[in-house]
C-alpha positions, -999 to +999 in steps of 0.1 A: -587+452-027-589+426-002-591+391-003-628+379+004-615+347+020-581+346+040-556+328+020-534+294+034-499+290+024-492+261+010-457+242-014-464+241-056-466+204-067-467+208-104-486+234-125-504+217-155-527+218-182-520+262-178-553+264-154-543+233-130-519+232-100-513+205-077-504+219-042-497+205-009-514+221+020-492+224+055-507+194+069-496+172+040-531+171+024-527+177-019-552+196-032-556+209-065-561+248-077-577+268-100-543+289-114-558+319-133-533+329-156-533+317-191-496+328-196-461+309-196-457+321-161-419+321-163-402+319-135-431+315-112-442+277-114-410+262-101-425+231-080-416+236-043-422+272-049-443+288-010-474+299-030-511+313-016-543+296-020-576+312-019-605+286-005-636+287-012-673+269-006-692+273-035-707+245-049-711+260-084-672+257-082-646+223-090-625+232-072-621+242-041-590+260-042-577+293-064-541+305-062-533+337-059-497+342-047-463+332-054-440+340-021-400+341-032-372+335-010-366+374-009-393+376+008-413+394-021-448+383-037-461+381-069-499+378-078-504+352-101-543+358-111-548+381-145-582+387-138-575+410-107-554+435-123-590+447-141-614+444-111-580+466-091-574+491-110-613+494-120-621+502-088-587+528-083-605+547-116-639+555-102-619+565-066-601+590-090-566+572-074-549+576-107-539+608-112-528+603-151-567+586-154-592+610-142-629+612-156-664+618-140-677+583-163-656+551-163-671+523-183-653+489-188-654+461-219-665+488-248-662+474-279-639+499-304-614+491-329-618+459-348-637+433-328-620+443-301-634+456-262-616+485-246-606+475-209-620+507-201-628+538-218-631+577-198-655+600-206-662+635-191-632+651-190-610+661-227-611+637-250-624+602-245-590+579-232-589+543-242-573+521-217-557+485-222-545+469-192-518+441-188-503+422-159-468+424-157-454+392-138-423+386-157-389+392-141-354+380-155-331+409-142-329+424-103-356+452-106-367+453-144-406+436-151-406+426-182-440+422-208-447+397-220-442+364-206-449+343-240-458+353-276-491+377-278-508+380-309-542+393-290-518+419-276-502+433-308-538+437-319-548+458-287-521+482-294-528+486-335-565+495-317-550+518-294-523+530-324-560+536-345-579+558-317-547+574-314-544+587-350-583+593-347-577+618-322-589+604-288-557+596-255-548+561-260-530+545-234-517+511-223-513+505-185-486+479-172-499+466-138-472+452-125-479+421-098-446+421-081-433+434-051-394+434-064-400+455-094-387+492-102-392+497-136-410+478-167-402+472-201-407+446-230-395+415-237-387+419-272-369+385-274-398+367-264-424+380-290-404+404-310-439+409-331-452+427-299-425+444-292-426+464-332-463+468-323-456+485-289-431+508-306-455+514-335-478+524-313-462+543-291-449+564-326-488+572-331-491+588-300-507+559-274-492+568-241-475+538-217-482+538-180-470+515-155-477+513-120-465+482-096-490+470-070-487+470-025-488+426-024-497+409+010-512+374+015-540+399+030-548+420-007-533+438-035-539+472-038-523+497-066-487+508-058-465+540-072-458+548-102-428+527-123-405+542-151-415+523-183-381+521-203-387+502-236-353+483-250-349+507-279-352+538-258 
């Protein structure tokens, strides 16, 4: 999907209060941008980083810029907007562009489990398929993307809900969408959140299917890339 507004380059001054980032535009103007990422953004929020902002003229928005990308010294990109993966994947699912997840009907945000909402429910072709999506941006070793980048009790709960769906005879999928162009495989950062790692292991044993895809990212837009190997640390 293309960005609705042309992105502009900037330099990160600092990220703070999770959702705010002070940035320096090319002409020397300092602006504050909205950061649509509640995670730690480990390795992505270093002052002086080259980033890309999406300007807007929406009078309803307090901030006139949104932080969308980090451009690394290697020329690779990372997408930092955690709302984008679900929107992009929904479009891909509706178009039948994910061969492992093809169904006549795709519904988003459907209630299931213990007071949860599944990202996508696919129906009409075999067993109902419950799909949870996680945005992956952490990379500490060359080529190896990791999730999560901070403790996620919500993520562990999602894994337990998926496991229950699998035990009930449904198909359940945890979909790791890697918003980096420098990743070759995906794993679990068990040292960051051992509880989440245990929840993933239990869920896979219950029949939950892991699925990982990369992204093609440029300042023009982000599209679904190729499937990546998922290699948990206990494999």
